[in-house]
C-alpha angles and dihedrals in degrees: 000000000000134000141170121255089250090055091048089054088054089053090054091049089055086058092055097259127131106222122188114208117214109181141017109351090194095059108124117232120196102176152350127258141158121276090252096049105031119114140175113329094019132107126214136179145225118213103144114063092215089072093052092109089065089070087075092054106036121111093202118133091225141006133208112218144145124282113269097026111128116238135178113271094240093065123091108222141204108197116201135157095244111033093177093058091043095052090048089058091047093050089054091047096048103032106018123201125304111294117226117221115235116236131190118242109263113215109227093011095082129042114216114170115235092241093052118107119213121194128231121289093011118159112214113181125210116277095038120132120203116185133213123306094005116154118204122184132227123296095014118160117205118181128209121294096026122138122199112192130222120297095005118153118212120183133221121300094014116160122201113186121209120310098006112155121204115186124216124296096016117149118211122185132219124298094012119156121199118186130220122301097011120142122207124192103012118152117283125229096280116154132143118216111238110176105306094336134086114227116202117244110213110248101221099163128090145222124254121194120190130219125293095017120150119199120192130225123298097008123150126209115185122220114240121261086227126000117002147312106226134202111191125230117276095020117142127205127194119209128302098023119158121200119188125223119285094013118145119208119191131226126296097008122156121213120186124210121304097014111154128194124187122219128299096016114155111213119188131216125302095005119164120207116187126214120307094003114153131199128198120227129274098024132119125234108201129230116285093008122149124214112199127225115290091004117157108211112203099160137039118282120221124234113285094007123140115210134185140176137040110304087027119239133172109293093241089059091046091052089055091050092049091050091051093048090050088057095052096101090051092046091048090055092048090052091051091050091048091049090052092050092047090051090051092049090048090052092049093048093039091232122160113260116258114251121234091261093048 
């Protein structure tokens, strides 16, 4: 798609923003690119001040940036309070979301059980297997290699990328996207110790995924031992996320790559977990909490708290610890100097030397 800068400003207004155009409103824009890679006919953006120097070098036709930020006179500008949100809206306007190619059903290439019900306008690629009593909503897109287990319920506009596996009895809401290689509803780590052996506990629960959830590649979400593992509506997962059985995750959470949660964790609303964070079982992460990268959470986290470290502690405490650790070489030198002065004083006073244990 293409649009003039004036038309793009109208798009931003429809999203509740108040753009200010500084330049040629008739300039035609055909796409979005980074400041480094943009060229003629493309628009870019500046959100982080540390990249401000790139404004002098960019070949973009226009840039979205905050009011008050200085820019070269040759650039056409759209000034808006939140450039990141604005450029997101413009990417959608100019490029749209990924388009899924329609395919014709291939008899013998796809297994769809007779009792399964497939909604209108669904695209089922060759190599898909859909088991008994499955219900799939309208406009679903299921790519090759996917398996949907018995009695699963998939909502409208669901997209399963190649080789997604969904075990039996899983419930998936509307507008859910699951990327390649992810497994939903596999057995959790449920074993009872009997003597020196581990006896498997049947995992008879299920997984329930709300609306507007996106799950990255190669994630694993365990089914509950009893009851359900739940992923709240609007939550987004990066790749390589592992969710233990019986865990409940609230709405609009954001988990970055390699986050791992043990079983029976209760995660509140709008929680952010950075890369490689881990959480032990049976704790609660409060609403609007933030778990920093590589944090090891061993206790419950209150609402709105930001924690870091392993074991995780409030970020203010972790900053103090980091500051102290950074001073260790200096403190070591001070201790050596004090030891030397004490030894000199002992020699002057002819006192016996202190033993190592005082």
